[in-house]
N, C-alpha and C positions, 0 to 999 in steps of 0.2 A: 536552480533546477537544471538537471541534465537534459540533453536533447532527446534522449530516449523517453524520459518521463513526459516531456512535452508532446512527443509523438503518441504515446499511449493515451494521454489525456485527450488530445485532439481526436484520436480514433474513438475513444469511449463516448465523447460527446456526439460525434457524427453517427456512430452505430446505434446509440440508444435514443438520440434526440433529446436527451435530458441534460440540462445545463448544470445539474448537481452531480454529474458523473465524477468530476474530480474529487468531490468529497468522499465518494465511495472508494475511490482509489486510495486516498489517504487513510481511510478507516481500515481497509484491507492491509495496507502496509503496517499500520499500528498494531493490528492483531497478530501479524507475523512476528513483529518485534517483541510483543508481550509473550507470545508462545516461546520464542527463543530465549528470552530472559528467564522464564519459569523453568524451562528445560535445563538451562545452565545452572540455575540455583539448585535444582533437584539432583544434579550430578555432583554438586559440591565444588563447582568451578567458580573462580572469581577473577 
């Protein structure tokens, strides 16, 4: 994990007070990846 990811995760936990905040970070990253994949496929790029 990069240092910026650790910083973001630490900030998310402290800002929300929720220890599950890292899971929300991963879900958000996965959704962005899926959207990029679908966009690439719709443009016919491989």
